[in-house]
C-alpha positions in Angstrom: 0.2 0.1 -0.1 3.0 2.9 1.2 4.7 1.8 -2.6 1.3 2.0 -4.5 0.2 5.8 -2.5 4.1 7.1 -3.2 3.6 5.8 -6.8 0.7 8.1 -7.0 2.3 11.2 -5.6 5.3 10.6 -8.0 2.5 10.9 -10.6 1.0 13.7 -9.8 3.8 15.9 -9.0 5.1 14.8 -12.7 2.5 15.5 -14.0 1.8 19.1 -12.4 5.2 20.1 -13.5 4.7 19.2 -17.1 1.6 21.2 -17.2 3.6 23.7 -15.6 6.5 23.6 -18.2 3.5 23.6 -20.9 2.2 26.7 -19.3 5.8 28.5 -19.3 6.6 27.6 -22.9 2.8 29.2 -24.2 3.2 32.9 -22.3 7.1 32.6 -23.7 5.8 31.4 -26.9 3.1 34.7 -26.6 5.8 37.5 -25.7 7.9 36.3 -28.6 5.0 36.7 -31.5 3.6 40.5 -29.5 7.3 41.6 -29.2 8.1 40.5 -33.4 4.3 41.7 -34.4 5.1 45.6 -32.0 5.0 48.8 -34.3 8.0 50.4 -33.8 6.6 53.6 -35.1 6.7 56.5 -32.6 3.4 58.4 -32.1 3.1 62.0 -33.0 4.0 64.9 -30.6 1.1 67.0 -29.1 1.1 70.6 -29.0 1.9 73.0 -26.7 -0.9 75.6 -25.2 -0.5 77.7 -23.1 -2.9 79.8 -20.7 -2.5 83.8 -21.2 -4.8 86.9 -20.4 -5.2 89.6 -22.7 -6.6 92.5 -23.1 -8.1 94.3 -26.3 -5.5 97.6 -27.3 -8.2 100.4 -27.2 -7.0 104.1 -29.0 -8.1 106.6 -26.4 -6.5 110.3 -24.8 -4.6 109.5 -21.7 -3.7 112.4 -19.4 -0.3 111.3 -18.0 1.3 112.2 -15.4 5.0 112.6 -13.6 6.0 112.0 -10.2 8.8 113.6 -8.2 10.0 114.3 -4.4 9.2 117.7 -3.0 9.4 119.8 0.0 6.9 121.6 1.9 7.5 125.2 2.6 5.6 128.8 3.5 5.7 131.4 0.9 6.0 133.6 3.8 8.9 133.6 5.9 10.0 136.5 8.5 13.1 136.4 10.3 12.9 138.2 13.6 16.4 139.6 14.2 17.0 142.6 16.9 18.1 145.9 15.0 19.9 146.7 18.5 21.0 145.0 21.4 20.0 144.4 24.7 18.6 142.7 27.8 15.5 140.8 26.6 13.2 142.3 29.4 9.8 140.4 28.3 9.3 137.6 26.2 5.4 136.7 24.8 3.8 133.8 26.8 3.7 131.7 23.4 7.0 133.0 21.8 8.3 129.3 21.4 8.7 126.7 19.4 5.6 126.2 17.3 4.4 129.4 19.2 1.0 130.3 17.4 0.9 134.4 17.3 -1.1 137.0 15.9 -0.2 139.9 13.4 1.1 143.1 15.5 1.3 140.9 19.2 4.5 142.4 21.1 6.8 138.9 21.3 10.3 140.4 22.4 10.9 143.4 25.0 14.4 144.7 25.3 15.8 147.1 27.8 15.1 150.5 26.0 16.6 152.7 29.0 19.9 153.5 26.8 17.3 154.1 23.5 14.9 156.5 25.6 17.7 158.3 27.0 19.2 159.1 23.3 15.4 160.0 22.4 15.7 163.3 25.4 18.8 163.9 24.0 17.7 164.0 20.0 14.3 166.2 21.6 17.3 168.2 23.7 19.1 168.9 20.4 15.2 169.5 18.5 14.6 172.2 21.1 18.0 174.2 20.3 17.8 173.9 16.6 13.5 175.5 17.0 15.6 178.2 19.0 18.4 179.6 16.8 15.7 179.4 14.3 13.6 181.5 15.9 16.3 183.5 17.2 17.7 183.5 13.3 15.1 185.2 11.6 14.8 187.9 14.5 18.3 188.4 13.6 16.9 188.5 9.7 14.3 190.9 10.6 16.4 193.5 12.3 18.8 193.2 9.7 16.3 194.3 7.2 15.0 197.0 9.4 18.4 198.1 9.6 19.2 197.6 6.1 15.8 200.0 5.4 17.0 202.6 7.6 20.5 202.7 6.0 19.4 203.6 2.7 16.5 205.9 3.4 20.0 207.7 4.8 22.0 207.5 2.0 19.2 209.2 0.0 19.0 211.8 2.7 22.4 212.4 2.0 22.1 212.3 -1.6 19.9 215.2 -1.8 21.8 217.1 0.3 24.4 216.9 -1.8 22.3 217.7 -5.2 21.1 220.4 -3.1 24.7 222.3 -2.4 25.5 221.5 -5.8 22.4 223.5 -7.1 23.4 226.2 -4.6 27.1 226.2 -5.5 25.9 226.7 -9.9 23.9 229.5 -8.6 26.3 230.6 -6.8 25.2 231.2 -3.4 26.5 228.2 -2.0 30.3 227.5 -0.7 32.8 224.8 -2.3 33.1 223.7 1.4 30.0 222.9 2.0 29.6 220.9 -1.1 32.5 218.5 -0.2 30.9 218.2 3.5 28.0 216.8 1.8 30.0 214.0 -0.9 32.0 213.0 2.4 28.3 212.7 4.1 26.8 211.0 1.6 30.2 208.4 1.0 29.2 207.6 4.9 25.6 206.8 4.0 26.9 204.5 1.2 29.3 202.6 3.3 27.3 202.0 5.9 24.7 200.6 3.5 26.9 198.6 1.9 27.6 197.5 5.3 23.9 196.6 6.6 23.9 194.6 3.1 26.0 192.4 4.7 25.0 191.7 8.0 21.6 191.4 6.5 23.5 188.7 4.5 25.5 187.2 7.4 22.0 186.7 8.9 20.6 184.8 5.8 23.1 182.4 6.2 22.6 182.3 9.9 19.2 181.0 9.0 20.2 178.9 6.6 22.3 177.0 9.3 19.5 177.4 11.8 17.2 175.7 9.4 20.2 172.8 8.4 20.3 172.3 12.1 16.8 172.2 12.7 16.6 169.0 9.9 19.8 167.4 11.3 18.0 167.4 15.0 14.7 166.2 13.5 16.2 163.1 11.5 18.5 162.8 14.8 15.1 162.9 16.5 13.0 160.2 14.1 16.0 157.8 14.5 16.2 157.6 18.0 12.1 157.1 17.7 12.5 154.0 15.5 15.8 153.2 18.0 12.7 153.2 20.9 10.3 151.3 18.3 12.8 148.5 17.9 13.3 147.8 21.3 9.5 145.8 20.7 10.1 143.3 18.5 6.0 142.2 17.0 4.5 139.7 14.7 4.7 140.6 11.3 1.3 138.5 10.3 -0.7 135.8 11.8 1.8 132.8 11.7 3.5 129.8 14.0 6.8 130.4 15.5 10.1 128.3 15.0 13.7 127.8 15.6 13.4 129.6 19.2 16.6 130.2 20.7 16.0 133.2 22.9 15.1 133.3 27.0 14.2 135.8 29.0 17.1 137.6 30.6 19.0 137.3 28.4 21.5 139.6 26.2 21.9 139.8 22.7 22.9 141.8 19.8 22.3 143.8 16.9 21.0 142.0 13.8 21.3 138.8 16.3 18.4 136.4 15.4 15.7 136.0 17.2 12.9 133.6 15.9 11.6 132.4 12.8 8.2 133.3 11.9 6.2 130.8 9.1 2.6 131.7 7.7 1.1 127.4 7.6 -1.8 129.0 5.2 0.2 130.6 2.5 2.3 126.8 1.6 4.0 125.7 -1.2 6.0 122.7 -2.9 9.5 122.4 -4.4 10.4 119.3 -6.7 12.9 118.6 -9.1 12.3 117.1 -12.4 14.6 116.3 -14.9 15.2 118.1 -18.3 12.8 116.0 -20.5 10.3 116.4 -17.8 10.6 119.6 -17.9 10.3 119.8 -21.7 6.9 118.1 -21.1 5.8 120.8 -19.1 6.9 123.5 -21.3 3.6 125.3 -23.5 4.1 126.4 -27.5 5.2 129.3 -26.2 8.0 128.0 -24.2 6.2 129.3 -21.1 5.9 127.0 -17.7 2.2 125.6 -17.9 0.3 125.8 -14.5 -0.5 122.3 -14.6 -2.7 120.8 -11.5 -0.6 119.4 -8.9 -1.4 116.6 -6.1 0.6 116.5 -3.0 0.8 113.4 -1.0 2.1 112.4 2.6 1.8 109.4 4.4 0.6 109.4 7.9 -0.7 106.2 9.8 -3.9 104.9 9.1 -4.0 107.0 5.5 -2.8 109.2 3.4 -2.9 114.0 3.7 -3.6 114.5 0.4 -3.1 117.7 -0.9 -4.0 120.0 -4.6 -2.6 122.8 -6.0 -1.1 123.9 -9.4 2.5 125.1 -10.4 3.7 129.0 -9.7 7.1 129.1 -11.2 10.7 127.7 -11.6 13.7 128.7 -10.4 15.7 131.0 -12.4 18.8 128.5 -12.6 19.4 124.8 -12.5 21.3 125.1 -8.9 25.4 124.7 -8.3 25.8 121.4 -8.5 22.2 120.0 -9.6 20.4 118.8 -12.8 17.2 119.4 -14.3 14.7 122.2 -12.9 13.1 123.2 -9.3 9.7 123.7 -9.6 7.2 125.1 -7.4 3.8 125.1 -6.8 1.1 126.7 -5.0 -0.9 124.6 -2.3 -5.0 125.0 -1.9 -6.2 123.3 0.8 -2.9 121.9 2.8 -4.5 120.5 5.8 -2.4 118.3 8.2 1.1 119.9 5.5 3.8 121.4 7.4 6.9 123.5 6.3 9.4 121.2 5.6 7.9 117.7 4.9 9.0 115.1 2.6 6.6 114.8 0.2 5.3 113.3 -3.3 4.1 115.5 -5.9 2.0 113.8 -9.1 1.9 116.4 -11.7 -0.6 116.2 -14.6 1.2 116.6 -18.1 -0.9 117.5 -21.1 -3.5 115.5 -22.8 -1.5 112.2 -25.4 -4.1 111.6 -28.2 -4.3 108.1 -29.8 -2.5 106.3 -27.8 -3.4 102.7 -26.1 -3.0 101.8 -21.9 -1.7 98.8 -21.3 0.0 96.6 -18.3 4.1 97.1 -18.0 4.2 94.1 -18.4 3.2 93.4 -22.1 6.2 95.6 -23.4 9.6 94.0 -23.4 13.0 95.2 -23.7 12.8 95.4 -27.3 9.7 97.6 -27.8 7.5 94.5 -28.9 4.1 93.6 -27.6 2.4 89.9 -28.3 -0.3 90.2 -30.2 -3.3 87.3 -30.9 -3.5 86.2 -34.5 -5.4 83.6 -36.6 -6.6 80.2 -35.1 -5.3 81.7 -31.4 -1.5 82.0 -32.1 0.8 84.7 -31.0 2.6 87.5 -33.5 4.9 89.9 -32.4 4.2 93.5 -32.8 6.3 96.6 -32.7 4.6 99.6 -30.8 6.4 102.6 -29.5 6.6 103.5 -25.8 5.0 107.2 -25.8 5.1 107.0 -22.0 5.4 104.9 -18.6 2.9 105.5 -15.7 4.0 103.4 -12.5 2.9 100.1 -13.6 1.0 101.0 -17.2 2.4 102.0 -20.4 0.7 104.5 -23.6 1.9 103.1 -26.8 1.6 103.9 -30.1 1.7 101.4 -32.7 0.6 100.8 -36.4 -2.1 98.0 -35.9 -2.5 97.9 -32.8 -5.8 99.5 -32.5 -8.6 96.7 -31.5 -5.9 93.6 -30.6 -5.6 91.3 -28.4 -2.2 91.7 -26.4 -0.9 89.8 -24.0 -0.5 91.1 -21.2 1.9 89.1 -19.0 4.8 88.0 -20.8 6.9 84.7 -20.3 10.1 83.1 -21.6 8.0 80.3 -23.1 5.5 82.8 -25.1 6.9 84.0 -28.5 5.7 84.4 -32.1 3.8 81.3 -33.9 3.0 79.7 -30.0 -0.9 78.3 -29.9 -2.4 79.9 -27.0 -5.7 79.7 -25.0 -6.8 83.3 -24.2 -8.3 84.6 -21.7 -9.9 87.9 -21.9 -10.2 90.4 -18.6 -13.0 93.3 -18.8 -11.7 96.8 -19.4 -10.2 98.9 -15.9 -10.5 95.2 -14.4 -6.9 95.1 -13.3 -7.6 99.1 -12.3 -10.2 98.1 -9.6 -9.3 98.1 -5.6 -9.3 95.4 -4.2 -11.3 94.9 -1.6 -12.1 92.6 1.5 -14.8 92.0 4.3 -13.8 92.2 7.8 -14.7 90.5 11.1 -16.1 92.5 13.8 -13.1 91.4 16.0 -10.7 93.2 13.4 -12.6 96.4 12.6 -13.1 97.1 15.8 -9.6 96.6 16.7 -8.5 99.3 13.6 -11.7 101.3 14.4 -9.8 101.9 17.7 -6.3 102.1 16.5 -7.6 104.8 14.2 -9.8 106.7 16.9 -6.9 106.1 19.2 -4.3 108.1 16.7 -3.4 111.7 17.7 -1.4 112.8 14.6 -3.7 112.0 12.1 -5.9 115.2 11.6 -9.9 115.0 11.8 -10.8 115.2 7.9 -8.2 112.6 7.9 -9.9 110.4 10.3 -13.4 110.7 9.3 -12.8 110.0 6.5 -10.7 106.9 7.2 -13.3 105.9 9.9 -16.3 106.3 6.8 -13.9 103.4 5.0 -14.0 100.7 7.8 -17.8 101.2 8.5 -18.5 99.7 4.8 -19.0 96.5 4.3 -15.7 95.7 2.2 -12.8 97.8 2.9 -9.9 98.3 0.2 -6.9 96.1 1.1 -4.2 99.0 0.5 -5.9 100.7 3.8 -5.7 97.6 6.2 -2.1 96.7 5.1 -1.5 100.4 6.0 -2.9 100.2 8.9 -1.6 97.0 10.8 1.9 97.6 9.6 1.8 100.5 11.9 0.3 97.9 14.8 2.7 94.8 13.6 -0.4 92.7 12.5 
């Protein structure tokens, strides 16, 4: 039985091995046939299609602007200087850095003792000059009277001489009498001459007295001015800066005490390149009064003021390039002289230009436009002006074409793309975000607690925060200030 069982097991194992060999041979044969019958021709390559954002080129009239950095300054500035030296005996209560004063307000009072003494001396000298003038006028009147009396006496002597001559001719007179009359007449004429000399001296004395009186009056006026100069007053309504004076201190003549500036009469001075300056000239070569916008970034918002160009500098300046331009500001609430601001100037309008994102233009001055079968085509254009993230272009055949707004190294002429079209002005719309109640409350509290922000700007920012959607730039500026 054991032999039979072992024989059957051996037969079964041999049959199983034979079956496996047959299956293996069949698999090898099928694989060899499949390899021999396989098609070795490579498959055709598939064209790669890129998705690009395109914008339609619309021809329009655009008003470009140029940006520069400038400094706010006051158009009315007054240096407070001491005309005379002396000791400070009184200062105004608001004579301090940033103090606001009114026109005519007494700011500094110097010790006027010496000036008052000089004024009294000048008045005394004036009285002496007036007395001398009156005395000279009286002497002139007396000299005139003496001259008339001497002239009358001389006339009498002449008539007496003539009478003696007539008697001598008739034979009833004496020669000695005639000679005596001639001597008397000559003496009378000599007296008249002396009186004329005295009259001339009296007139000269009157002239000298008038000159002395004029000099005394000039000295009195100068002394009065010196007394007035001991009191320094505000020339106009303004704010004090650069105050370097204390009560009881000694000041010298022409020493600068402070500077008075008018915070309402503000202007901004900014420098542009020569090429930018030429764009601000009209057909006659005169500087246009272009509108300007001045902005200063503060906590939570930007201080913004408007104005117009008023003038430019007479020279380029030593060691400087370009041109220095001045623009008067209308309502510059929150601005102070010395602020470093950003100035945006509107240039003259440009016609027949296309506004596109700056990323659409390459360094060779070309753009990619859609052609037939959604393939790209290179189109040369003329760069008219750059405006931050946008460019103003002109080019033949550009109007109405769809332009790729963001170029990459993978894009070129003939490449097939899948265009994604955007609506006009969609890229310029500001990003708006929705705020949670906690985040909104935190930002509102930050704005209300700000002391540097003017009330008008604070009201505008609070109104923006109260809306359902808030500009993302505003939220970013507020959170940047607090490290959020």
